[in-house]
C-alpha positions, 0 to 999 in steps of 0.5 A, a space after each residue: 126320166 128318158 133312156 140314156 144311150 151310151 152313143 146315138 148314130 145319126 144316119 143308117 148308112 154303112 159308115 153309120 152302121 159299122 161305127 154303131 156294131 163297132 161300138 156295140 162289139 167293142 164294147 163288150 171287150 176287155 171287161 168294159 160293160 157293153 154299149 147301148 147305141 141307137 142308130 136312127 134312119 130317117 128314112 123307111 129302110 137303113 142303107 143310105 147311099 148303099 141302097 137296094 130297092 124294087 122300083 119296077 116289079 121284079 127288079 132290084 135296083 141298087 139305086 145310088 153306089 152300084 159296085 163293091 170293092 172299097 169295103 175293107 176286108 178287116 171289117 168284112 171279118 171282123 163284123 163276119 159279114 158273109 155270115 149275116 148274108 154278104 156274098 160279093 162276085 167279083 168280075 173280071 173285065 172292064 171295057 170302052 166301047 167304039 161305034 168306029 172300031 174295036 173297042 178297049 177291053 181289059 181283065 183281071 189278069 195282068 198279061 191278058 190285058 198287055 195282050 189286049 193293049 198291044 192290039 191299039 198300041 204296042 208302046 202302051 202294051 210295054 209300058 203297062 207294066 210300069 204304069 201298074 208298078 206305079 199305081 201299085 207303089 202308090 197303093 201300098 203307101 196309102 193302104 196302111 193310112 186308111 185304118 189309121 186315125 190321120 195324125 195331126 201335125 200341129 198337135 204335136 207341139 208341148 205346149 199346144 191345148 189339145 182340147 178335142 184330144 188330150 192324149 193326142 199328141 203322142 198319138 200323133 207324133 207315133 202316127 207321123 213317125 210311121 209315116 216317116 219310116 214309110 218315107 224312109 224305106 224308099 229312095 230319094 226318087 220314089 219319095 218325089 213321085 209320091 208327093 208328086 203324084 198326089 197333086 197331079 191331074 190324071 191327063 198329066 200321069 197318063 200322058 207320061 205312059 201311054 199314047 193311045 187317046 182312047 186307052 188314056 180316056 179309059 183309064 182316066 175313068 176312075 178319076 173323074 168319077 163323082 169329082 167335079 173336076 175335069 181329066 186336067 185338073 189338079 189332083 185327079 190323079 190321086 182320086 184314080 187311087 182312091 178307086 184301086 185301093 180296094 180288093 175283092 178275095 183278097 184280089 187288089 184292085 178288084 170290083 164285084 157285085 154285091 149280090 142282091 144289089 148294094 142294100 146287101 151291104 148295109 143289110 149285112 152290117 146292120 144284122 151283124 150290129 143288131 146281133 150285137 144289141 144295137 138298136 136301129 129305128 127308122 122313119 126317125 128324122 133327126 132335126 137337131 143336135 142339142 148341145 148344153 154347157 159345150 158337150 152334145 147330149 142328145 138329138 131332137 127328132 123332126 116329131 119333137 121327141 127328144 133323145 139324149 145320150 153320152 155321146 152323138 155321132 154323125 154319119 152325115 155329111 159335114 155341111 149338113 151336120 154342121 149347117 142344119 143340125 147344130 145351131 150356129 150360136 153353139 158353134 161360135 160358143 166354141 170357135 167361130 171358124 167352123 161355121 166358115 168352114 162348113 160353108 166353105 167346104 167343098 162338096 159340088 154335085 157332079 153326078 147323075 143315075 139312071 137306073 134301067 130295067 132291060 127286056 134283054 142284054 145289049 151288045 156294045 159296039 166294038 166289044 165281045 158280048 162278054 164286056 156286059 160282064 164287067 164295068 162298060 165305059 163310055 167316054 171316049 178320050 180326054 178331048 170328049 172328057 174335058 169337053 163334058 166337063 165343059 158343059 158342067 162348068 157352064 151350068 149344063 149337064 154333059 150333052 155327050 156325057 161320060 157313062 160308067 155302066 154295070 149290068 150286075 144281072 150277068 152274074 146275079 140273076 136274083 135282080 131280075 127276071 129271067 131273060 132280063 137285066 137291070 142296068 146301073 148307069 153313072 152319069 158324068 157330068 150333071 150340076 146340082 143347079 143348072 145355070 138357066 133354070 132349076 131342074 124341072 120336069 122337062 129339063 130332067 126328061 131332056 137329060 134322060 134323053 141325051 144318056 140314052 142317046 149317048 147308049 144307043 150310040 154304043 149300043 145299037 137297039 138299046 132303046 127298044 130293051 127299056 122297060 123302065 128308067 129312074 133318072 136321079 140328078 144330084 138334086 134328087 140324090 140330095 132330097 131322097 138320100 141325103 148327100 148334100 149336092 148330091 156328093 157320093 163321096 161326102 166332100 171332094 178328094 182334094 188335097 186340101 180336104 184330105 188326112 186331118 184337113 178332112 173335115 175341117 182343120 183341127 176336127 180331122 180325128 173323128 171328133 167334133 168341137 163338143 165334148 161328146 160329139 163324133 163324125 163318122 161319114 165319109 166326110 172324114 178320112 179316109 174319104 167316099 166310097 162304100 169302104 166303111 173305113 170311117 165308121 169303123 176308125 170313129 169307133 175305135 176312137 169313141 171306145 179309146 174316149 170311154 176307156 180313158 173316162 173323157 166319156 161318162 
């Protein structure tokens, strides 16, 4: 008889590993039997988008994700990740070069940032306190929701049939009451501002506080990263907030480098999971989720092997899961709308990535040498970013792209030989499909050249330092990492795809349409980034189902 697992997790990215670790550890608590958990990863090693690899001799590349902040401290502590080798090195500086004058510099220290900003605009320096207070207020409201199963207001009807979560009505009502309580502690003006912020463009939001064009363009950076939207697109203000919700060593909004590259995050979580008894198999690609009698009962691998379990958990994005791993007839038998939801789910690729081995440290125009110790954003003002977005809208990569650059070897010498450096370049905007042709080697080379030309303009002599360059378009990211269209968030962070609507209406609480089927990736609440919250939240709901006897 085939071995039966309590849970089969599809995909060994950081969220899948987090779910597995929490299940194995949670299953040992409260007198319950230890759960038998299996993780299946199609690649030769775990990590997904949080991956480190030696692409060029002697250099460790963070091949996709590149900085650490959003990983929830609750997960960090519960899994005891430092004991499993994870060290996050915070950095204190962010900058934007300027070939024509002084660049923009910000620091972890609030007062130091104000003084830096004062050199560009006294008015903006004075407004910075009000801006920072507003961002902090928004963060205080949203942060408690990160590790909360999003309450679904449609499920509190006592006459509604809730097949997915039969005891959820009370929990949904309690969740909505918690949110209402948070609102009740605010004044009327604050309530309006919270609601307004979630629908605003980052352009309109920053225009209310600042006047300096380059400062506004620099401040908008986090609102467009990984998003197929421009600075004046509604909803981009929330994307900014999404990036501000992280912390390193208790410092809210701080960012850091994972020592040894971002694969160290996945490696540490995998170590915690293995210690708890989780079985991890690599080179094990899942081709199909097996559904029988309206229940997910196992998976079929691409080599034909079938593995059975009481539950199946997908860490893949919603499109890949529902359109490639599940038969349409199985979905239609439950709800014919689900296939349409998956087909229409917004997951547009908009980002590329260059990973570069350097023979030395570049010097960025208008910035002190220490600027290389943090993030370097090349993007100018709103017009610059909007023109870059225009190229994308019409099916081309941005000829003068917005670039989010880090050089982690400035603080982590383990990633490169002595005197050498690794640079990660995140590129906005890059379409998954080009208007004039599919991606060809020639097109990819032209894209790479435009990015390097842009860096050279802002760091003269940069090109001479290049030892090796790995270039990835959204098409490459999809085919190499498994993210549909290369979308780093597994779905856009727009209001219609947040909270109980993420990924789809009625399926926003980690349970899928079939009994025994769950989703744990960034395509669920609270969204993307190396956060771990979707994985931890999914495990919590699954443990409830085991406890209540829904899973037998």
